[in-house]
N, C-alpha and C positions, 0 to 999 in steps of 0.2 A: 606501506608495504602490504600486498595482498597475500593472505594466507588461506587458500581455499578449503582444505581439510573437509570435504564434503561428507555430509551424512545422508545416506540413501534411504528413501522410503519407496516401496513398491506395492502394487496391488493389481494383479492381472498383468496386462501389458502396459500399465501406466507406471511411470518412474518419476520421482521428485528427488532433486538433490538440494539439500539445505547447507548453506555455507555459514556456520556459526562464527567463524573468525572474520567474516566479511559482512558484518551487520546482520547476521542471521537471516539473510535473504534467501529466497529461492534462487539458486543458479541455473536451474533447468527444470522444466516441465515437459516430459515427453509422453504423448498419447499415441501409442502404436509407434508408427514411423515418423510422427511429426513432433518436432521441437516447437513449442509455442511461445517461448520467451527469447528475447534477445540475450545472448550469453556473453560472458566476459571475453571469449575468444574473438567476438565480432567488433570490439571497440579497440582503439589504439592503446590506451593505458588505463586498465581497470583500477589500478591503485589510486590514480589521480581523479578519474571520472567515477567517483563512488555512486553518483546518482544515475548513471547511464545504462544499467543492465540488471537483468534478473528481475526480481519482485521483492522490494525491501519494506520493512516495517518503518513507518514514520511515527516516532514517539521520543520524547514526551510532548511534542507538537507535530502538526501536520501542515505542510505547505510552508508558505512564507510568514515570517514575523517582521513587522514593519521596523526597519532599520536596526533589527536585532533587540529592540526594547520591548519589555513587558512589565506589567505591574502585578503584584500579589498584595492586594489591599494598598497600604501606603508605601510599600517598599518597591522601588523600581530596580529591575535587573537588566543587565546588558549581555546579550549572547553574541558570539563570534558571527561576523558577516561572512557568508561563503556563497551566496548567490546575489551579487552586488545589486542593490545596496541592502539586501535583507539577509536575515538568518533563515536557513531552509531545512525542512524535512526532518528535524529533530537530531539528537546526538546518537541514537541507536545505530544508525546506518554506518558510522565510523568505529563502532565498538566491536570487541570480541565478546561473544555471549558463551555461557557455560551450558553444557548439555545436562539438563536436570532429569530427563527420562529417555534413555536411549530407545531407538526404534523397537516397538513391541507389536507383534502380530496379534490381531484380534479376530473375531469371527467375521468382521466386515472388511478389514484391511490392516493398515499400519498406522500407529501413532508415535509421535515423539514431541518432547517439550524442552524448552530452553529458557535460561534465565539470564537477565542483565541487572547488575546493580547500577543505579543512576549515579553518576559522579561528575566532577568538573568536566566541562563548563556549565552543566546544569546545577543550579545553586541549592537543590534540596535532596536530601537523601530519599531514595525510593527504590522500588524493585519492579521490573518488567518481566512478565512471563509470556512466552509465545508457544502456543500449542497447535500441532498439525495433526489433522485426522484424514487420512487418504483411504479412499475406496476405489474400485474400478470405474465408478461413475462421477465422483466428485472429490474436491479437496476443501475441507472446512479448516479455517485458521482463526484463532482466538488470541486477542492481545488483552492483557490485564495489567494495569498500572496501579501500584500501591505506594501510598505515603508511609515511611518508616517513623517520621517524627512530626514535622510541620506539615500543614496542609499546603497544597499549591495547585494552581491551575494547570491543566493538561489537556492534550488531545492525543488521539491515536488513529492510525490508518495504514494503508499500504499503497505502494507505488509500483505497479507492475508495468513492464515493458513487453506488450504483445507483439509478435511479429506481424507485419502487414501481409506477408506472403509466407505460407507454410512450405512451399515448394517453388522451384523454378517453373514458370508458366502456369502457376495455380491462380485461383481467384484472390483478388485483393480483400482484405478484411473490410468489413463495413460495421457500423454501429446501429443498434436498435434501441432507443430509449425515450422515455416520455416524462421529463421532470416537470415539477410543479412550476418552477421559475428558474431563471438564470440570474446569477449575481453580476451586476454590471461591473465590468473590469476597468479600473482606472489606468492612466499612463504608467503608474508604478507597478502594474500587474496585481494590485490588491483590490478587493472588492470595495466599491464606493459606498455601499449600504443601500443602494437602489436595486429594487427587483425588477427585472424586465422579462418580456416573453423570450422563451428559448430562441436563439438565433442560429442560422445555418453555419456550419463549419466553413473553413478549418477552425479548431478550437484550442485555446488554452484558458479554459474557463471553468468556474465553479457552478454546479447545478444543484438544486434542492430536490430532495426526495423525502417529504415528511413521513411517508409510511415505510421508509427503507429503500436503500439503493437497489435498483434493478436495470441493469444494462446488459445486452447481448452483443457479443462480438461474433460475427458470422463470416466464415471464409466460404462464400458461395454455398453450394449444397454439400460441401465436404465436411464441415465441422462447424458446430455452433457452441460457443462457451458463454453460459449465463453467469454474470457476476451479481450476486446479491449480497446485501449486508444489513445489519441493524443500524448502521450509520445513516444519517439523514442527509449527507452531502457527498458529492463526488466531483473531482476535478477530472475533466476530459482534455487530453493533450494529444493532438494528431498532427502536428506541424512537421515532424521529421519524415524523411523519405522512407524508412524502413521499419518503423515501429510506432505504436500508439500506446496510450496509457489510459486506464480506467481506475481512478484512485478513490476508493471509499474512505472517508474520514469522518471523525466524530464531530468536527466543526469546520467552518469555512476557513480559507487562508486568512492569517492574522487572527485567528479565533482566540488565541491567548489574550488578545485585548478586546475583541468585540463580542465574543461568545464564549467566555471561559467556563470550563467545567472544573469545579473544585474537587480535588481528590484529597480525602482525609484518611487519618489512620484506620477508620472504621468503614469507609466507603470508597472502594477502588473504582476506577474507570475500567469497564470491560466491554469490548466490541468484538464482533466476529464478521468474517466474510466467507461465503461459500461459492466455489466455482463448480458448476455443474456442466457437463460436456455431453453433447449428443452427436453421434457420427452419422454420416450419409445425409439423406435429404430431410431428416427429422427437424422440425421447426417448433419453437416455443410460441405459444399464443396465450394471451391473457396476462 
């Protein structure tokens, strides 16, 4: 059951709606008159299609986990399969988060923080914090994953659904990015482990950015949204008719098995992403 209970952040004519009871996702991002995200109102059943709208955090893993199985040293764990035949996008998207710091106005904009205690079906106690920092020119989001007792492998990232059109008759969104390589995708939609030259779209593919994710979504000359992150990987998905995804994440799909990041009680996993927008004909270069 969906419980929207939005928390609103504003800065100038920019408004962000956070839905802590629906996976602590962004339910809306409005820049002036334009909504940039596919919203819950645009899909048939948001309660069932939790992966299909807004922009949600992927944690404590990102993307698919092969058949829902992963190891922590000699111990094997099984996660629920929800994107057959794999476990997908973490447990946080189906969870209710607690508001840790209500929206507060700063000199630059508005901030808010939310917390989730990791629980079943994730097998290790832990805590996730998500911080939003909004200004009239950008939105910075930070995820931190802490181990409360035992160490465990983890990933973190975000799964936004950007509209392909901001308005009827407007320009279609295009992507501008230059990854170091593309992970070859197998028939099971997992990376094979082979690096290949980036291929033309359409995509449902993982790309490597060793110096940090840098992708620009551009709606003609009307608006450009630059997605940057200290994550070194991004999945790009543009096979649906009305929306596309640019998903920064700390490891590739199935990374719990192929490239695990160990979270310990003294070493959390922390990643951030920044969305910077420019209106009119301004273009990013470099």
